[in-house]
C-alpha positions as CSV (number, residue, x, y, z in Angstrom):
1,M,0.0,0.0,0.0
2,V,1.3,3.4,-1.0
3,E,1.5,5.8,1.9
4,N,2.4,9.0,0.0
5,A,0.0,11.3,1.9
6,L,0.7,12.4,5.4
7,V,-2.8,12.8,7.0
8,A,-3.8,14.8,10.0
9,E,-4.6,11.6,12.0
10,D,-1.0,10.4,11.6
11,I,0.4,13.9,12.3
12,D,-1.5,14.1,15.6
13,A,-0.8,10.5,16.6
14,A,2.9,11.0,16.2
15,G,2.8,14.2,18.4
16,R,0.9,12.2,21.0
17,L,3.6,9.5,20.8
18,V,6.4,12.0,21.4
19,T,4.6,13.4,24.4
20,F,3.8,10.0,25.8
21,L,7.4,8.8,25.5
22,D,8.7,11.9,27.3
23,E,6.2,11.4,30.1
24,H,7.2,7.8,30.5
25,G,10.9,8.3,30.9
26,L,12.0,7.9,27.3
27,A,13.3,11.4,26.6
28,V,13.0,12.1,22.8
29,R,15.9,14.1,21.4
30,G,14.6,14.3,17.8
31,A,11.5,13.3,16.0
32,L,10.2,13.8,12.5
33,W,8.1,12.4,9.7
34,L,10.4,11.7,6.8
35,Y,9.1,10.9,3.2
36,D,11.0,8.2,1.3
37,S,10.2,8.8,-2.3
38,D,11.8,5.6,-3.4
39,A,9.5,3.5,-1.3
40,E,6.7,6.1,-1.6
41,R,6.0,6.2,2.1
42,W,6.3,8.2,5.2
43,R,8.2,6.9,8.3
44,F,8.3,8.5,11.7
45,V,11.9,8.7,12.9
46,I,12.8,9.1,16.6
47,A,16.2,9.6,18.3
48,F,16.4,9.4,22.1
49,R,18.6,11.5,24.4
50,E,20.1,8.5,26.1
51,A,23.0,6.7,24.4
52,R,22.8,2.9,24.0
53,K,25.0,0.5,22.2
54,D,22.0,-1.2,20.6
55,V,18.9,0.7,19.5
56,T,16.9,-2.5,19.6
57,S,16.6,-2.1,23.3
58,F,14.7,1.2,22.7
59,Y,12.2,-0.7,20.6
60,L,11.5,-3.0,23.6
61,D,11.2,-0.1,26.0
62,V,8.9,1.8,23.7
63,A,6.7,-1.3,23.1
64,K,6.5,-1.9,26.9
65,A,5.5,1.7,27.6
66,T,3.0,2.0,24.7
67,S,1.3,-1.4,25.5
68,K,-0.4,0.4,28.4
69,A,-1.8,3.2,26.2
70,A,-5.1,3.1,24.2
71,P,-4.0,1.8,20.8
72,H,-5.9,4.4,18.8
73,D,-4.2,7.3,20.7
74,L,-0.6,6.7,19.6
75,L,1.1,6.1,16.3
76,D,1.4,2.4,15.4
77,L,5.0,1.4,16.1
78,S,5.2,-0.4,12.8
79,R,5.6,3.1,11.2
80,V,8.4,4.2,13.6
81,D,12.1,4.0,13.0
82,I,14.4,4.5,16.1
83,V,17.8,5.7,15.1
84,D,21.1,6.7,16.7
85,P,21.0,10.5,17.0
86,D,24.7,10.8,16.2
87,R,24.5,8.7,13.0
88,S,21.3,9.6,11.2
89,I,19.3,12.3,9.5
90,F,19.5,14.2,12.8
91,T,23.2,14.7,12.4
92,A,22.7,16.4,9.0
93,L,20.0,18.7,10.3
94,K,21.9,19.6,13.5
95,G,22.6,23.3,13.7
96,V,20.4,24.1,10.7
97,I,17.0,24.4,12.4
98,G,15.9,24.0,16.0
99,V,12.5,22.8,17.0
100,E,11.7,22.5,20.7
101,G,8.9,20.9,22.6
102,N,6.4,19.2,20.4
103,S,6.1,21.7,17.6
104,R,5.7,21.0,13.9
105,V,7.8,22.5,11.1
106,R,7.4,21.4,7.5
107,F,10.6,21.1,5.6
108,S,10.3,20.3,1.9
109,K,12.6,20.0,-1.1
110,N,15.8,21.1,0.7
111,R,19.4,20.0,0.6
112,I,21.0,20.3,4.0
113,N,24.6,19.3,4.6
114,G,24.6,17.1,1.5
115,V,21.3,15.3,2.4
116,Y,18.3,16.0,0.2
117,L,14.9,16.0,2.1
118,E,12.1,15.4,-0.3
119,D,9.6,16.2,2.5
120,A,9.8,16.2,6.3
121,M,7.7,17.3,9.2
122,I,9.9,18.0,12.2
123,Y,8.5,17.7,15.7
124,R,11.7,18.1,17.7
125,L,15.2,18.9,16.7
126,P,18.0,20.2,18.9
127,A,19.5,23.4,17.6
């Protein structure tokens, strides 16, 4: 199924997920929707403040925390990618734009530090 439209329901659910994770001790450092034109789909990408050797452990912690929430309130974890903040899209965007709290900034058709962003909706990004 092609997911080339980012709908309001997904935008809101992702924002609720970021807030939920913060409130449950999983401090989000960066979060954004990122459009992959090759796959014709949107993915929600999260990086946490805490450093770990293996990001897989974050998936387990996120799954445990979100299992207690109402399933329709938060973004489905099958649409979420958890990445290392020091080796990801967040590295390229660092210092270019800062988005605090749980805001939303649309960033489309831009090349930043050698990385082309077809389309992105940034929720949080340290300056």
